[in-house]
C-alpha positions in Angstrom: -20.9 -17.2 -15.5 -17.4 -18.5 -14.9 -15.1 -15.7 -14.0 -11.8 -17.1 -12.9 -10.8 -14.1 -10.9 -13.5 -14.9 -8.4 -12.2 -18.5 -8.0 -9.6 -19.7 -5.6 -6.5 -20.7 -7.5 -3.6 -23.2 -6.9 -1.4 -20.2 -6.2 -3.9 -19.1 -3.6 -3.5 -22.4 -1.8 0.3 -21.9 -1.8 -0.2 -18.4 -0.5 -2.4 -19.6 2.3 0.2 -22.1 3.4 2.8 -19.3 3.5 0.5 -17.0 5.3 -0.4 -19.5 8.0 3.3 -20.3 8.7 4.2 -16.6 8.9 1.4 -15.8 11.3 2.4 -18.6 13.5 -0.4 -21.2 12.9 0.3 -24.8 13.5 -0.5 -26.4 10.1 0.9 -29.9 10.8 -2.5 -31.5 10.8 -3.3 -30.0 7.4 -0.1 -30.6 5.5 -1.4 -33.6 3.7 -4.6 -31.7 2.7 -2.5 -28.8 1.4 -0.5 -31.2 -0.7 -3.6 -32.7 -2.1 -5.6 -29.6 -2.9 -2.7 -27.8 -4.5 -2.6 -30.5 -7.2 -6.3 -30.2 -8.1 -7.5 -28.3 -11.2 -9.1 -25.4 -9.4 -10.3 -23.9 -12.6 -12.8 -26.7 -12.6 -15.7 -25.5 -10.4 -16.3 -29.0 -9.0 -12.9 -28.7 -7.1 -13.6 -25.3 -5.5 -15.4 -26.8 -2.5 -12.2 -28.6 -1.6 -10.3 -25.3 -1.6 -13.0 -23.6 0.4 -13.0 -26.4 3.0 -9.2 -26.1 3.4 -9.3 -22.4 4.0 -12.2 -22.8 6.4 -10.0 -25.2 8.4 -6.8 -23.1 8.3 -8.4 -20.0 9.7 -9.5 -22.0 12.8 -6.0 -23.3 13.5 -4.4 -22.1 16.8 -1.3 -19.9 17.0 1.7 -21.9 18.2 2.7 -21.3 21.8 6.3 -20.6 20.9 5.3 -17.8 18.5 7.2 -14.7 19.5 5.0 -12.0 18.1 1.9 -10.4 19.6 -0.4 -9.4 16.7 -4.0 -8.5 17.5 -6.4 -7.2 14.8 -8.9 -5.3 16.9 -8.3 -1.6 17.6 -8.3 -1.9 21.4 -5.8 -4.8 21.2 -3.6 -3.0 18.8 -3.5 0.1 20.9 -2.7 -1.9 24.0 0.4 -3.3 22.2 1.8 0.0 21.0 5.3 1.0 22.2 5.4 2.9 25.5 7.7 5.6 24.2 5.6 7.0 21.3 7.1 10.1 19.8 5.9 13.7 20.5 5.4 15.8 17.4 5.4 19.5 16.8 2.0 21.2 17.1 0.2 22.2 14.0 0.9 25.9 13.3 0.2 26.3 9.6 -2.2 28.9 8.2 -4.9 28.0 5.6 -2.6 28.6 2.6 0.1 26.4 4.0 -2.3 23.7 4.9 -3.7 23.7 1.3 -0.1 23.7 -0.1 0.8 20.6 2.1 -2.4 18.8 1.2 -2.0 19.6 -2.5 1.6 18.4 -2.2 0.5 15.1 -0.7 -2.0 14.5 -3.6 0.5 15.5 -6.3 3.3 13.5 -4.6 1.1 10.4 -4.5 0.3 10.7 -8.2 3.9 11.4 -9.2 5.3 8.5 -7.2 2.6 6.2 -8.6 3.1 7.3 -12.2 6.9 6.7 -11.8 6.3 3.1 -10.8 3.2 2.2 -12.8 4.7 1.2 -16.1 7.3 -1.1 -14.5 4.9 -2.7 -12.0 5.6 -6.4 -12.0 9.2 -6.0 -13.4 11.9 -7.8 -11.5 15.1 -6.1 -10.5 17.2 -7.7 -13.2 14.9 -6.5 -15.9 14.5 -2.9 -14.6 18.2 -2.5 -14.0 19.0 -3.9 -17.4 16.7 -1.4 -19.1 18.0 1.6 -17.1 21.7 0.7 -17.7 21.0 0.2 -21.5 19.6 3.7 -21.7 22.2 5.3 -19.4 19.6 6.0 -16.6 21.0 3.8 -13.8 20.5 4.7 -11.0 16.9 5.8 -11.7 16.5 9.6 -12.0 13.2 11.0 -13.4 10.4 9.4 -15.2 11.1 6.8 -17.9 9.8 8.0 -21.3 8.9 5.5 -23.9 10.0 7.6 -26.9 13.4 8.1 -25.4 14.2 4.4 -25.6 15.6 3.0 -28.9 13.3 0.5 -30.5 15.7 -2.4 -30.2 16.1 -1.8 -26.5 12.4 -1.4 -26.0 11.9 -4.7 -27.7 14.7 -6.4 -25.7 13.0 -5.4 -22.5 9.5 -6.0 -23.7 8.3 -2.4 -23.0 4.6 -2.2 -23.5 3.8 0.7 -25.8 0.4 1.0 -24.1 1.7 1.3 -20.6 1.7 4.5 -18.6 5.0 5.9 -19.6 5.3 9.5 -18.7 5.4 10.8 -22.3 2.3 8.8 -23.3 -0.2 9.8 -20.6 -2.8 12.5 -20.4 -2.6 13.3 -16.7 -2.5 10.6 -14.0 -4.2 7.5 -15.5 -6.5 5.3 -13.4 -4.7 3.1 -10.9 -5.9 1.3 -7.8 -3.5 3.2 -5.7 -5.2 6.5 -6.5 -8.7 5.0 -6.8 -8.6 4.2 -3.1 -7.3 7.6 -2.1 -10.3 9.2 -3.9 -12.5 6.6 -2.3 -11.4 7.8 1.1 -12.4 11.3 0.3 -15.7 10.2 -1.1 -16.4 8.0 2.0 -15.6 11.0 4.3 -17.9 13.3 2.3 -20.8 10.8 2.4 -20.5 9.5 6.0 -18.3 12.0 7.8 -15.5 11.4 10.2 -17.4 8.8 12.2 -17.8 6.4 9.2 -17.9 2.7 10.1 -16.3 -0.4 8.5 -19.8 -1.2 7.2 -20.0 2.2 5.6 -16.8 1.5 3.7 -18.1 -1.8 2.5 -21.4 -0.2 1.4 -19.6 2.5 -0.5 -17.4 -0.1 -2.3 -20.5 -2.1 -3.4 -22.4 1.0 -4.6 -19.5 2.9 -6.3 -16.7 0.5 -7.2 -17.1 -2.3 -9.7 -16.0 -5.6 -8.2 -13.5 -6.3 -11.1 -11.8 -3.0 -10.3 -10.6 -4.6 -7.0 -7.9 -7.2 -6.5 -6.7 -9.8 -4.1 -7.9 -9.1 -0.5 -10.3 -6.4 -1.6 -11.9 -8.6 -4.2 -12.3 -11.4 -1.6 -13.8 -9.0 0.9 -16.2 -7.6 -1.8 -17.3 -11.1 -2.6 -17.9 -11.8 1.1 -20.0 -8.6 1.5 -22.2 -9.9 -1.4 -22.9 -13.1 0.5 -23.6 -11.3 3.7 -20.2 -12.0 5.4 -19.8 -8.6 7.2 -16.8 -6.9 8.6 -14.6 -8.0 10.4 -15.3 -11.6 9.3 -15.1 -10.4 5.7 -11.3 -10.1 6.2 -10.7 -13.7 7.3 -13.3 -15.7 5.4 -11.4 -17.6 2.7 -8.9 -14.8 2.3 -5.3 -15.9 1.6 -4.3 -12.2 0.9 -5.2 -10.9 4.4 -1.7 -9.5 5.0 -1.0 -8.3 1.5 -0.4 -4.6 0.7 -4.0 -3.6 -0.3 -5.0 -1.9 3.0 -1.7 0.0 3.1 -2.4 1.5 -0.4 -5.8 2.6 0.8 -4.4 4.5 3.8 -3.2 7.8 2.4 -6.4 9.8 2.6 -6.8 9.1 6.3 -3.4 10.7 6.8 -4.4 13.7 4.8 -7.7 14.1 6.7 -6.0 13.8 10.1 -3.1 16.1 9.2 -0.8 16.4 12.2 -2.7 13.8 14.2 -1.2 10.3 13.7 -3.3 8.5 16.2 -6.5 9.7 14.6 -5.2 8.9 11.1 -4.3 5.4 12.3 -7.8 4.9 13.8 -9.5 5.8 10.6 -7.1 3.6 8.6 -8.1 0.7 11.0 -11.8 1.3 10.2 -11.0 1.0 6.5 -8.5 -1.8 6.7 -10.3 -4.2 9.0 -12.9 -5.0 6.3 -10.3 -6.9 4.2 -7.1 -7.4 6.2 -5.8 -8.6 9.6 -2.7 -8.2 11.7 0.2 -6.8 9.6 -2.1 -6.1 6.7 -3.9 -3.7 9.1 -0.7 -2.4 10.7 0.7 -1.4 7.3 -2.4 0.9 6.8 -2.1 2.4 10.3 1.6 2.9 9.9 1.4 4.6 6.5 -1.5 6.9 7.5 0.2 7.9 10.7 3.4 8.7 8.9 1.6 10.9 6.4 -0.3 12.7 9.2 3.1 13.3 10.9 4.7 14.6 7.7 2.3 17.6 7.8 4.2 18.8 10.9 7.7 17.5 10.5 10.1 16.7 7.7 12.4 14.6 10.0 12.3 11.3 8.3 13.2 9.2 11.3 10.6 11.0 13.4 8.0 10.3 10.7 8.9 6.6 10.8 8.7 6.6 14.6 5.3 8.3 14.4 4.1 5.4 12.2 5.6 2.8 14.5 4.0 4.4 17.5 0.6 3.4 16.2 1.2 -0.3 15.7 2.1 -3.2 18.0 5.8 -3.1 19.1 6.0 -6.9 19.0 4.8 -7.3 15.4 6.6 -8.5 12.4 6.1 -5.1 10.7 7.5 -3.1 13.5 10.5 -5.5 13.7 11.1 -5.2 9.9 11.0 -1.4 9.9 13.3 -1.0 12.8 15.7 -3.3 11.0 15.8 -0.9 8.1 16.3 2.0 10.4 19.2 0.2 12.0 20.8 -0.5 8.6 20.6 3.2 7.7 21.9 4.4 11.1 24.9 1.9 10.9 26.0 3.2 7.5 24.7 0.4 5.3 24.4 1.9 1.8 21.2 1.9 -0.3 22.2 -1.0 -2.6 23.1 -3.2 0.3 19.8 -2.4 2.1 17.8 -3.3 -1.0 19.8 -6.5 -1.4 19.0 -7.4 2.2 15.3 -7.0 1.6 15.5 -9.2 -1.5 17.3 -11.8 0.5 14.5 -11.9 3.0 11.6 -11.7 0.5 11.6 -13.4 -2.9 10.1 -11.0 -5.5 9.4 -13.9 -7.8 6.8 -15.3 -5.4 3.5 -13.4 -5.5 3.0 -13.6 -1.7 6.4 -12.0 -1.1 6.1 -9.5 -3.9 2.7 -8.2 -2.7 3.1 -8.6 1.1 2.7 -5.6 3.4 6.0 -6.1 5.1 8.3 -6.5 2.1 6.9 -3.4 0.6 6.9 -1.4 3.8 10.6 -2.1 4.1 11.0 -0.6 0.6 9.0 2.5 1.7 11.2 3.0 4.7 14.3 2.7 2.5 12.9 5.2 0.0 12.3 7.7 2.9 15.6 7.2 4.6 17.9 7.0 1.6 16.1 9.7 -0.3 17.8 12.1 2.1 14.9 14.6 2.1 14.8 15.0 -1.7 11.4 14.3 -3.3 12.7 12.9 -6.6 15.4 10.8 -4.9 13.0 9.3 -2.4 10.4 8.1 -5.0 13.2 6.9 -7.3 14.8 4.9 -4.6 11.4 3.4 -3.7 10.7 2.4 -7.3 14.2 1.3 -8.3 14.1 -1.3 -5.5 11.2 -3.1 -7.3 8.6 -5.2 -5.5 5.3 -3.3 -5.9 6.7 -0.3 -7.6 3.7 2.0 -8.1 2.4 1.3 -4.6 5.7 2.1 -2.9 6.4 5.2 -5.1 2.9 6.5 -4.3 3.2 6.1 -0.5 6.7 7.7 -0.4 5.3 10.4 -2.7 2.5 11.2 -0.3 4.8 11.5 2.7 7.3 13.7 0.9 4.6 15.8 -0.7 3.0 16.4 2.6 6.3 17.3 4.2 7.5 19.7 1.5 4.2 21.1 0.0 3.2 21.4 -3.6 5.1 24.7 -4.1 8.4 22.9 -3.3 7.9 20.0 -5.7 10.0 20.2 -8.9 8.2 20.9 -12.2 9.9 17.8 -13.7 7.7 15.7 -11.5 4.5 17.7 -11.5 4.0 19.1 -15.0 3.4 15.7 -16.7 0.3 15.2 -14.4 -1.4 18.2 -15.9 -3.4 18.7 -12.7 -5.6 15.8 -13.8 -6.4 12.4 -12.2 -8.5 9.7 -13.9 -10.2 7.2 -11.6 -12.6 4.3 -11.6 -14.6 5.8 -8.7 -18.2 6.9 -9.6 -18.4 10.7 -9.6 -14.7 11.2 -9.9 -13.8 9.7 -13.3 -11.8 12.8 -14.3 -10.9 15.3 -11.7 -8.5 18.2 -11.1 -5.9 17.3 -8.5 -6.2 20.9 -7.1 -9.9 20.4 -6.6 -9.2 17.2 -4.6 -6.9 19.2 -2.4 -9.5 21.8 -1.7 -12.1 19.1 -1.0 -9.6 17.5 1.4 -9.1 20.8 3.3 -12.8 21.1 3.6 -12.9 17.5 5.1 -10.1 18.5 7.6 -12.1 21.5 8.7 -15.2 19.3 9.3 -13.1 16.7 11.2 -11.6 19.2 13.5 
């Protein structure tokens, strides 16, 4: 069988070159080999060994001595590099009903933010803005509904009639962003709070089809199958090791460790380290810690600080998020902040479009410039483009946890019909409220 998704591609070679440069590797001795391999026809199986050999060589390259970041991937090393002034959060003081409302809000918020961004995933800014302006919806406010768009405009912007537009769905359709949130719950139910990276890998192989995974997750899955175990599964021939995949898997650990960012980040590390390194891991730890913090505070800057408190202070991700926070504090407006992210990261390059850092910056923008309003926050995360469904979902989780389900506007929740469809065995069609109850049960067991 020749399945091209399991092959290294020419774009993967370009991605590996960018990844090596960004993480400070000295690739001078391999420049000629990069130039040669990227010109090969990598859809021809006979050329795959050349690509494999190149990636085996790059991962062994040293970090430059003048590299100004300190970015370990092991948990002990990460914790040693956290900022000294980590924030103090309010103590948990909610009753059972309030906890359930917050957990339910996090689940609904994630689904709503994901659904908002899902049909325009992969759209570039010019296309999305053009559509919204053509239908009088710029800036973005509310779900985009396919039947509300005149046929000529839908054709002009190549709107897919089979995509997950809000008026065409029966609940929340399957998406990797929600598949992994359900996976977290299922892992916790099967293995408990002391699950290991190996447990996560085993669960994937037994319950998630390999072709339901993408990029770093698919590489890691392939590695498990040939007995490359965590944490080596994250680095072996994996050009996507700092892409957004681990960050989108992080939400459930924030739910389970509600009010406890350090614990949420530690569980996120155990999940992330099977497929990601460095900032790919930090994105997961940052997101899960923010979600955990949102259960006890709605102060958006404090939530961001709680996330930053669990990752290395001298990392590229920490630097980027603090940059966004400085823009907001100095009065830079939303449009200018988004322009600045797009100047730093090129959305037309897959590596930039799907990287943890570019998308984390958009998440921070959504939180800060949403001004505490659920709908505004997820719309600002999606309108900025890059990975629209991922960023809308992460912001939705945080805002939903902070506000609770009872405070979320019906315009965002009713379309979900309390239903989530997934590709996870045993959870193909589930009630969102049932997931919230199961999560509260997990929290009780964890504490």
